[in-house]
Phi, psi and omega in degrees: 000325181301314181293322178297320178299312182299314181299314183295319182289319178296319177298317178298322176301319179294317178296317183275000179060043176260157182292122186296320182294321179295321178297317179296322177294322176299318180298312180297314183295323180292321178291320178297316180297319183286319183284333179298332180286345180258350186239166176255163180305323180293348176285345177049059181295136177218123179249126185236141176257127181254101182296331181294317181267347182065037183225170178241135176246139180244117181249134178198159180271139178240138180273132182280126180225174180295311182220115186286137176232349179240164182295326183272019180236158173217136181292149183299326178297312180294318181300313182289327183286324189243345187234304183214117184293343182255015182301145179233163177301146179071002176282152176255132179239132180277130179245149176231114185233155170264163187304322185292348181275351175280164178299144184304324181297319180291323177299318181295322180294319179296316178303316180294320178299314180297315181300316180295317180293323180290321178296320178296315178298320178295319176300319178297320179295314180300316182296319180292317180292324178295324179301328178284330184259355182302141180059036174230167175272131177242155181240137180208182183241134181294126178263322179202162183235127176233121186298332182270319184271320183124202184262131172268129189233131172272111182254022176094286184277352181190168166280145180228163179232129169257095185291161182305318184284357178246010178263151174280132181299140180073010170262131183228140180231156178245163176301128182103340179292145176276137183225141174246139180204172184260128182281111187252337184181187178234137179243131183261129179234174180298326182278355180131183183271151177219142180283135180261132181249164178214141171244002182255341181300133178301331181296333177298316177293321180299314183294326178296315179300312182298326179284326186267336186243105183302326181298329180283314181299325181274002176069026171279333177234138180249139173272111182277321184197149175228129174238144192211142164247092190310130179088345184246298187204145175223140173245127184243116180270122184239152177225131178281125183270338179262356178075002183245323185282127178277111183302321182296309181298321180297320183284325179292315177074177180303119179057025177076014186294322185292308183291328179292324177298317179294316181298321178299317179296330183265011177059044173089007178302134178295129179238125180252124173270119183245120180277129180294143174218139175293333179282114187297321178299315180293324178296321179294318178297316181296321181294325179282333172070033178235157184274325190276052178269119180277319182193158178232122178249117181259131180248108177053030178059021181242330184217154180223135170259122183247122180262125184233166176291149180311317183290340185259358185296315182298319177295322182293321178286317177084167181298127182056023178071015186291324185295312183287329176297311179296320178299320180295318178295323182292322187263346181076016179242151170279125186244125175245138184254132180224153163275171182297319180296319179295321180291318178300319178294320180300314181293321178298319179297317179299319182295317182294324182294322183267359182262133181282156183296339179291343179280352184275135181301139178086359180267111179271174178300320182293317177295320180299321180292319178300315180294316182294318179298333181265006178093006179265112185242337182242166176296328178295325176300320180291316180298324182279337183284151178279160178300319179300319179297317179293319181297327182283351181287133181295127180102349178249134177264179179299314182295317181297317179297316179298321181293319179297314179298317181296319181293322181292328183296320184253023181295000000 
């Protein structure tokens, strides 16, 4: 068993890329630590590793007694039969054993000690290697697939996990597939530490841009912000630092090769290049990425109403509202999209809502009192009421009701 333990541990060290000499040292220290608890200093414990035979020898002195009950004792009968025919009580005899000759319970304790020490060493190595790879894109091969936990990936220096919550929806991989992802952290489990990967993190897109676009890597262009709906759409805000480089042309590249390469890695995810502008209105237009913007009205730097051509409204909002939502995240403003007619109606409604009925043409003091008693206080109340409702008010006739409705319509 001793040789088998050594072989298995050395093989494990090779697989995990751990230092062989350190592993041998751990084995010796673990055996020494475990057996020392069972022996006294006068037993003179010595644990030796024989590299030629690939085995471990445990040497220690045993006290000769009538009947042995401790590890550091040997019965006088055993001593005379196997070591010294002239052995006497209280004499010390040196024994040399291999690990398999110890009681099974003690061997299991040693094995667990070795396993725990190696796992700790492996965790340290993973942590050190991860520190070098943290916040970078790593490439690996899918080892296994778990619908609940995610993909187990061999990334060379460690096993990694692409958890379900870091996966792009509708992306699927099989065992053996090559996968690229962003290293975001380490997760500790009972079986050891594992590197956590992400394909949804905006930093993943940033690293792809830095790798594909030399002008970004060379700091001619800066990535100011990235907002993303993984698998659907990403907006990347760029700024030219030298004032000469066109961010859009740089990212597109010759015949669109650069941006196509990034889209391919993201399995066709829509990528919008947004050029930064100090002018907030211009920045909102750039973030939406459409041509037919009629006007932008900003309210207290918190919200913006964007008026677009009828034909561009659907594009401005985007599929499932993603375009306008991402534009809002990019600019930090709440953005509402309107056609000119919708915006005009919105403003008219606001005017009607804050205007008292006495401001409406044709409303006398008597009519105002009738309307107030019926719960109508603003011009909007009149606009929203039906002609029948107004006609049925006591004191208002058909013609008066029609006149009030017409006045509220063009207020």
